[in-house]
C-alpha positions as CSV (number, residue, x, y, z in Angstrom):
1,M,0.4,0.1,-0.4
2,W,1.0,3.1,-0.7
3,G,4.1,2.4,-3.3
4,K,5.0,3.8,-6.2
5,K,2.1,3.1,-8.1
6,W,-1.0,3.6,-6.1
7,G,-4.5,1.6,-7.1
8,W,-7.8,0.7,-5.8
9,F,-6.6,-0.4,-2.5
10,E,-5.3,3.6,-2.4
11,S,-8.5,4.8,-3.9
12,V,-10.9,3.0,-1.5
13,A,-8.5,4.2,1.9
14,I,-9.0,7.8,0.5
15,V,-12.6,8.4,0.1
16,A,-13.0,5.9,3.3
17,G,-10.7,8.0,5.6
18,L,-12.2,11.2,3.7
19,G,-16.2,9.6,5.2
20,M,-14.8,8.8,8.7
21,V,-13.8,12.3,9.0
22,G,-17.2,14.0,7.9
23,V,-18.9,11.3,10.1
24,V,-16.9,12.3,13.4
25,L,-17.4,16.0,12.1
26,Q,-21.2,15.1,12.0
27,L,-21.1,13.4,15.8
28,S,-19.3,16.0,16.7
29,V,-20.4,19.6,15.6
30,G,-23.9,18.6,13.9
31,A,-25.2,19.2,10.6
32,I,-24.3,22.2,8.5
33,P,-26.8,25.3,8.9
34,H,-28.5,25.8,6.3
35,N,-27.0,29.6,6.0
36,A,-23.3,28.4,6.6
37,F,-22.6,29.0,2.8
38,V,-24.5,31.7,2.1
39,S,-23.1,34.5,-0.2
40,P,-20.4,35.6,-0.2
41,V,-19.5,32.5,1.8
42,N,-20.2,30.1,-1.4
43,I,-18.1,32.4,-3.9
44,V,-15.0,32.5,-1.6
45,G,-15.2,28.9,-0.4
46,G,-15.4,28.0,-4.7
47,S,-12.8,30.0,-5.3
48,V,-10.7,28.5,-2.9
49,L,-11.5,25.5,-4.1
50,V,-10.9,26.2,-7.3
51,A,-7.2,27.9,-6.6
52,I,-5.8,24.5,-4.6
53,I,-6.7,22.0,-7.1
54,I,-4.5,24.3,-9.7
55,L,-2.4,25.1,-7.1
56,C,-2.1,21.3,-5.8
57,F,-1.1,20.2,-9.6
58,T,1.2,23.0,-10.1
59,I,3.0,21.7,-7.2
60,L,2.7,17.9,-8.3
61,Y,3.3,18.7,-12.0
62,K,6.7,21.2,-11.6
63,Y,8.5,19.1,-9.0
64,N,7.8,15.6,-10.8
65,K,5.7,13.7,-7.9
66,K,4.0,11.3,-10.6
67,T,2.6,8.8,-8.6
68,P,0.0,11.1,-6.7
69,L,-0.2,13.0,-10.2
70,A,-1.0,10.1,-12.1
71,F,-3.5,9.2,-9.7
72,F,-5.7,11.9,-8.8
73,A,-5.8,12.4,-12.4
74,G,-6.6,8.7,-13.3
75,G,-9.6,6.4,-13.5
76,K,-9.6,4.9,-10.0
77,A,-9.7,7.8,-8.4
78,T,-12.6,9.5,-10.2
79,L,-14.2,6.1,-10.0
80,S,-14.0,5.5,-6.1
81,S,-14.8,9.5,-5.6
82,M,-18.3,9.3,-7.8
83,A,-18.5,5.6,-6.6
84,A,-18.6,6.7,-2.7
85,L,-20.7,9.9,-3.5
86,L,-23.2,7.3,-5.3
87,L,-23.2,5.4,-2.1
88,V,-24.3,8.5,0.1
89,L,-26.8,9.1,-2.1
90,V,-28.6,5.7,-2.7
91,L,-28.4,5.7,1.2
92,M,-30.7,9.1,1.3
93,G,-33.0,7.3,-1.3
94,F,-33.5,4.6,1.8
95,T,-34.2,6.9,4.1
96,K,-37.0,9.5,4.5
97,Q,-35.2,12.9,4.4
98,I,-36.9,15.9,7.0
99,P,-35.7,19.6,7.5
100,V,-32.4,19.9,10.1
101,S,-34.2,21.7,11.9
102,M,-36.9,19.1,12.7
103,G,-34.1,16.5,13.7
104,I,-32.3,18.4,15.9
105,E,-33.9,17.5,19.0
106,L,-34.0,13.8,17.8
107,T,-31.5,11.3,19.8
108,H,-32.0,8.2,17.3
109,P,-28.6,7.1,15.8
110,I,-30.2,7.5,12.1
111,H,-30.6,11.1,13.3
112,R,-27.5,11.9,15.3
113,I,-25.2,10.4,12.2
114,G,-27.6,12.8,9.7
115,L,-28.6,10.2,7.4
116,S,-32.6,11.8,7.8
117,H,-31.0,15.4,6.4
118,I,-28.1,13.7,4.1
119,L,-27.3,17.1,2.0
120,S,-26.7,18.9,5.1
121,T,-24.1,16.2,7.0
122,W,-20.1,16.8,6.4
123,Y,-19.5,13.4,5.2
124,F,-22.0,14.7,1.9
125,L,-19.7,18.1,1.4
126,I,-16.6,16.3,2.2
127,L,-17.2,13.2,-0.5
128,Y,-18.8,16.3,-3.0
129,L,-15.5,18.5,-2.8
130,Y,-13.2,15.3,-3.2
131,L,-15.0,14.6,-6.6
132,L,-14.6,18.1,-7.8
133,F,-11.0,17.9,-6.9
134,V,-10.5,15.3,-8.7
135,L,-12.2,16.3,-11.4
136,G,-10.3,18.9,-12.0
137,F,-7.2,17.2,-11.8
138,V,-8.5,15.0,-14.7
139,I,-9.5,18.1,-16.8
140,I,-6.2,20.4,-16.3
141,N,-4.2,17.0,-16.9
142,R,-6.2,16.6,-20.3
143,V,-6.0,20.2,-21.4
144,I,-2.1,20.3,-20.8
145,R,-2.1,16.8,-23.0
146,I,-5.0,17.5,-25.8
147,K,-4.7,16.9,-28.8
148,A,-6.4,18.2,-32.0
149,N,-9.1,15.7,-32.5
150,L,-12.2,15.1,-32.3
151,R,-12.6,12.8,-29.5
152,D,-10.2,14.6,-27.3
153,I,-12.1,17.8,-26.9
154,A,-15.5,16.0,-26.2
155,F,-13.6,14.5,-23.9
156,V,-12.8,17.7,-21.9
157,M,-16.2,19.6,-22.9
158,N,-18.1,16.6,-21.1
159,H,-15.7,16.6,-17.7
160,I,-15.6,20.9,-18.1
161,G,-19.3,20.6,-17.6
162,L,-19.6,18.5,-15.3
163,F,-17.6,19.8,-13.6
164,I,-19.3,23.5,-14.1
165,T,-22.9,21.6,-13.0
166,L,-21.7,20.5,-10.2
167,F,-20.0,23.7,-9.1
168,F,-22.4,25.9,-9.6
169,G,-24.8,23.5,-8.0
170,M,-23.1,23.8,-5.2
171,L,-23.1,27.3,-5.0
172,A,-26.9,27.6,-5.8
173,S,-27.9,25.2,-2.9
174,A,-26.8,27.7,-0.1
175,D,-28.4,30.8,-2.2
176,L,-31.3,29.1,-3.0
177,Q,-34.4,30.8,-2.0
178,R,-37.9,29.5,-1.5
179,Y,-40.9,30.7,-0.3
180,R,-44.6,30.1,0.1
181,M,-46.8,33.0,-0.5
182,H,-50.6,32.9,0.5
183,T,-53.2,34.7,-1.5
184,D,-57.0,35.6,-1.8
185,T,-59.6,36.8,-3.8
186,E,-61.1,38.8,-0.9
187,S,-57.9,40.7,-0.1
188,D,-57.9,44.5,-0.3
189,Y,-53.9,44.3,-1.1
190,P,-51.7,42.5,-2.4
191,E,-49.4,39.7,-0.9
192,W,-45.9,41.1,-0.3
193,R,-45.3,38.3,2.4
194,G,-43.6,35.0,2.1
195,I,-42.9,31.9,4.4
196,D,-39.3,30.5,4.0
197,N,-39.6,26.9,3.6
198,I,-36.6,26.6,5.9
199,T,-37.3,28.7,8.6
200,G,-40.8,28.7,8.6
201,Q,-40.6,32.3,9.3
202,V,-42.7,35.4,7.7
203,V,-40.4,38.0,5.6
204,D,-41.0,40.5,3.4
205,L,-40.4,39.8,-0.3
206,P,-39.5,42.3,-3.2
207,I,-42.5,41.1,-5.4
208,A,-46.0,40.9,-4.6
209,I,-49.3,39.0,-6.0
210,D,-52.5,40.4,-5.9
211,L,-54.9,37.2,-6.9
212,L,-57.8,37.7,-9.3
213,S,-59.3,34.5,-9.7
214,F,-59.0,31.2,-9.4
215,D,-59.7,28.7,-12.0
216,I,-59.9,25.1,-12.2
217,D,-60.7,22.4,-14.9
218,E,-61.5,18.7,-13.6
219,Y,-62.3,15.2,-15.3
220,P,-65.9,13.9,-15.2
221,P,-67.1,12.4,-11.5
222,K,-67.6,9.2,-11.2
223,L,-69.9,6.7,-10.0
224,M,-68.8,4.4,-7.4
225,I,-70.6,1.8,-5.4
226,I,-69.1,1.9,-1.1
227,D,-69.4,-0.2,1.8
228,N,-71.6,2.1,4.4
229,N,-69.2,0.9,7.0
230,S,-65.8,1.0,5.9
231,G,-66.6,3.7,3.3
232,K,-64.5,1.8,1.3
233,P,-65.1,1.3,-2.4
234,L,-66.4,-2.1,-4.3
235,P,-65.3,-5.0,-5.1
236,L,-62.4,-4.3,-2.4
237,Q,-60.5,-6.2,-4.9
238,R,-60.4,-4.0,-7.4
239,A,-62.7,-0.9,-7.2
240,E,-65.0,-0.3,-10.0
241,S,-66.8,2.8,-11.1
242,L,-68.5,4.5,-14.1
243,S,-67.3,7.7,-15.4
244,L,-70.0,10.6,-16.3
245,E,-67.7,11.9,-19.8
246,A,-71.2,11.5,-21.9
247,V,-74.7,11.8,-20.4
248,P,-77.4,9.1,-21.1
249,T,-74.7,6.6,-20.3
250,E,-75.0,3.2,-18.3
251,G,-73.0,0.7,-16.9
252,M,-72.4,-2.2,-14.6
253,I,-70.5,-1.6,-10.9
254,D,-70.0,-4.6,-8.9
255,G,-73.3,-6.2,-10.2
256,W,-75.4,-3.1,-10.7
257,Q,-76.6,-2.0,-13.2
258,I,-76.2,1.8,-13.4
259,K,-78.2,4.0,-15.8
260,V,-77.9,7.9,-15.4
261,K,-80.4,10.0,-16.9
262,E,-79.4,13.1,-16.5
263,Y,-76.3,14.7,-15.0
264,L,-76.0,19.0,-13.7
265,P,-72.5,19.7,-13.4
266,Y,-73.5,23.0,-11.6
267,S,-76.6,21.8,-9.4
268,A,-78.2,22.7,-5.6
269,A,-80.5,20.8,-3.9
270,V,-84.5,21.5,-4.1
271,A,-87.0,20.0,-1.5
272,T,-89.9,19.1,-3.1
273,P,-93.2,17.5,-1.5
274,D,-92.1,14.2,-2.4
275,S,-88.7,14.3,-2.5
276,L,-85.2,15.7,-3.2
277,V,-84.2,16.7,-6.4
278,F,-81.7,19.0,-8.2
279,R,-82.1,21.7,-10.0
280,E,-79.5,24.1,-12.3
281,F,-77.3,26.5,-9.9
282,R,-74.6,28.5,-11.3
283,S,-73.5,30.1,-8.2
284,L,-71.0,30.0,-5.0
285,G,-70.9,26.0,-4.0
286,A,-72.9,24.9,-6.4
287,V,-72.3,20.5,-6.8
288,Q,-72.5,18.7,-9.6
289,S,-75.2,15.8,-9.6
290,A,-76.8,13.3,-11.6
291,K,-80.2,11.7,-11.6
292,V,-80.4,7.3,-11.8
293,D,-82.0,4.4,-11.8
294,V,-80.3,1.2,-10.7
295,R,-80.8,-2.2,-10.6
296,L,-79.8,-5.4,-9.6
297,N,-82.7,-7.9,-11.1
298,E,-85.6,-7.5,-13.3
299,D,-87.9,-6.7,-10.1
300,S,-86.1,-4.4,-8.1
301,V,-84.8,-0.7,-9.6
302,L,-83.8,2.0,-7.6
303,S,-83.9,5.6,-8.9
304,G,-82.7,8.9,-7.1
305,W,-80.1,11.4,-6.9
306,V,-76.1,11.6,-6.0
307,A,-74.5,14.8,-5.8
308,T,-70.8,15.7,-4.9
309,G,-70.8,18.2,-1.8
310,S,-69.1,21.3,-1.3
311,H,-68.0,23.7,1.3
312,I,-71.9,24.8,1.6
313,F,-74.0,21.9,-0.1
314,P,-73.6,18.0,1.6
315,Y,-72.6,15.1,-0.7
316,R,-75.8,13.0,-1.3
317,S,-75.9,9.6,-1.2
318,L,-78.4,6.8,-3.2
319,K,-78.7,4.2,-0.4
320,L,-79.2,0.4,-2.1
321,T,-79.6,-1.6,0.4
322,D,-78.4,-1.9,4.3
323,S,-75.0,-2.6,3.7
324,V,-73.7,-0.3,0.2
325,S,-74.6,2.6,-1.7
326,L,-74.3,4.8,-4.5
327,V,-71.7,7.9,-4.4
328,M,-70.7,10.4,-6.8
329,A,-66.9,10.9,-6.7
330,D,-65.4,14.3,-6.1
331,P,-63.8,14.7,-9.7
332,E,-60.0,15.2,-9.6
333,P,-58.3,18.4,-11.2
334,K,-56.8,18.1,-14.3
335,Q,-55.6,21.3,-14.3
336,Y,-56.0,24.9,-12.3
337,S,-54.4,28.3,-12.7
338,S,-54.5,31.8,-11.2
339,R,-55.0,35.1,-12.9
340,V,-52.8,37.5,-10.5
341,V,-51.1,41.0,-10.9
342,L,-47.6,41.5,-10.0
343,Y,-46.1,44.3,-8.7
344,A,-42.4,44.4,-8.0
345,Q,-40.4,47.6,-5.8
346,N,-39.6,49.4,-8.7
347,G,-42.9,50.1,-9.5
348,D,-43.3,47.7,-12.3
349,T,-46.7,46.1,-12.8
350,D,-47.9,43.4,-15.0
351,S,-50.4,40.8,-15.1
352,A,-50.3,36.8,-15.6
353,T,-52.0,33.2,-15.5
354,I,-49.8,30.9,-13.4
355,K,-50.7,27.3,-14.2
356,V,-49.9,24.3,-12.2
357,N,-46.6,22.5,-13.5
358,Q,-45.8,26.0,-15.8
359,P,-43.9,28.3,-13.8
360,L,-43.5,32.0,-14.2
361,R,-40.8,33.7,-14.6
362,Y,-41.0,37.1,-13.4
363,K,-38.3,39.2,-11.9
364,S,-35.6,36.4,-11.9
365,W,-37.8,34.5,-9.7
366,Y,-39.9,31.4,-10.6
367,I,-43.7,31.6,-9.4
368,Y,-44.8,28.0,-9.1
369,Q,-49.1,27.3,-8.8
370,L,-48.7,25.3,-5.8
371,N,-52.2,24.8,-3.8
372,Y,-55.7,26.2,-3.8
373,N,-58.5,25.4,-0.7
374,R,-59.1,22.1,-1.2
375,E,-62.3,22.3,0.4
376,Q,-63.8,24.9,-1.5
377,G,-62.9,23.1,-4.5
378,R,-63.2,24.8,-7.7
379,W,-65.0,27.8,-5.5
380,S,-61.5,28.5,-3.8
381,T,-60.4,32.2,-3.3
382,M,-57.4,30.9,-1.9
383,S,-53.9,30.4,-4.3
384,E,-50.9,29.4,-2.7
385,F,-48.1,30.0,-4.8
386,E,-44.2,28.9,-4.5
387,L,-41.6,31.6,-5.2
388,V,-38.1,30.4,-5.8
389,K,-35.2,32.4,-7.0
390,D,-31.7,30.7,-7.8
391,N,-29.1,33.0,-8.5
392,W,-26.5,30.5,-9.9
393,L,-29.0,28.7,-12.3
394,W,-27.3,30.0,-15.1
395,G,-24.1,28.3,-14.1
396,V,-25.6,24.9,-14.1
397,Y,-27.7,25.8,-17.5
398,I,-23.8,26.3,-19.2
399,G,-22.6,22.6,-17.4
400,F,-25.8,21.1,-19.2
401,A,-25.2,22.7,-22.6
402,M,-21.2,21.8,-22.2
403,L,-22.4,18.0,-21.1
404,F,-25.2,18.1,-24.8
405,V,-21.8,19.3,-26.7
406,G,-19.5,16.8,-25.6
407,A,-21.7,14.2,-26.1
408,A,-23.1,15.0,-29.6
409,M,-19.0,15.9,-30.5
410,L,-18.3,12.3,-29.1
411,F,-20.9,10.6,-31.0
412,M,-19.8,12.2,-34.4
413,S,-16.0,11.6,-33.7
414,P,-14.7,8.2,-35.4
415,L,-13.9,5.2,-33.3
416,P,-10.1,4.9,-32.3
417,K,-8.0,2.1,-34.5
418,P,-7.2,-1.0,-32.7
419,D,-3.9,-1.1,-31.4
420,N,-2.5,-3.8,-33.9
421,E,-4.1,-1.8,-37.3
422,K,-1.6,1.1,-35.6
423,E,1.4,-1.1,-35.2
424,L,0.8,-2.3,-38.6
425,K,0.0,1.3,-40.6
426,N,3.5,1.4,-39.1
427,E,5.5,-1.0,-40.3
């Protein structure tokens, strides 16, 4: 071990040693605070890391200490550093991750060693930095020996792109700002305050949102038969349902023949001398309802109304027997959006529509439609947004672009000739 030529044994020993140092730091000083490396600390730290990589390579190259230089610029160091970090990420995938603040008072070994918040642990940071260190050596070593061919250039592009992506990802993780904002159409003023996702503190933001209206597009509701005692849909092994995409329609649910005669997407219950019926009602709290005939056999037919509920009107079911009932399940949202007016500190005002899964880019912020008042449903007067600002995202994009270009160049470059073919050519 530690002879003239370092190999797998030394590479494993290095990553294991670095991991142990990180574990000792984790147990002794605790998790890394979320604000420990915010700007400008992350900028200074990143610059120092790059300077150390260049300085170490220069010293080793100048004094011709080939063993460490060849090792850190070689495949064994690269693969071992990647494997060590990948192992930590695999552990992260098998353990439930929680915010660091939630695990401070927890004494279980999983929390003490940081397995419940791996991205904030010292061993993750150390192995991450070691991977960047090795990548830096590989890049510099290849650049000073680069040949004017497509494969060498593609190799350098790929590795520089990976380094830039990881480097700016590290900077971005410290400076990333995420806030939740609740807005309401009934509010007289735009909302300037947001709730920090990490600390839970309410802070004033440089942009404000005034909610004008909330809109939701829903899938057609479904009829289901449920067990009256458990409330579970039947049959238990594989629940069946009948979608109201087109009316009139009919189908079988758990042996019952269901025929839908009328469907009202906006309705309200109206009491008559004989029964309770539903009539069209296009106002706050309107529910979806359907008039149905249910047949178990030729001699037994039940007729009545079923309806979804709202925050104003209760749902209505049709009791078939003492043990089962026909119900209309709440429709699932297909798309929902908010019409808003946006305000900036410099006085700019803009209007926009923010849709779920389609974030809005505004003044270096990404605004996501996050949630709404589930109890009110389509009549919700509240919208919850997530506001995200990442000052280093451009660097990550540059890294991805270089990775893409390098991969394309590698794909287009000719395959290297076999050694025996080269020898024949030289002869």
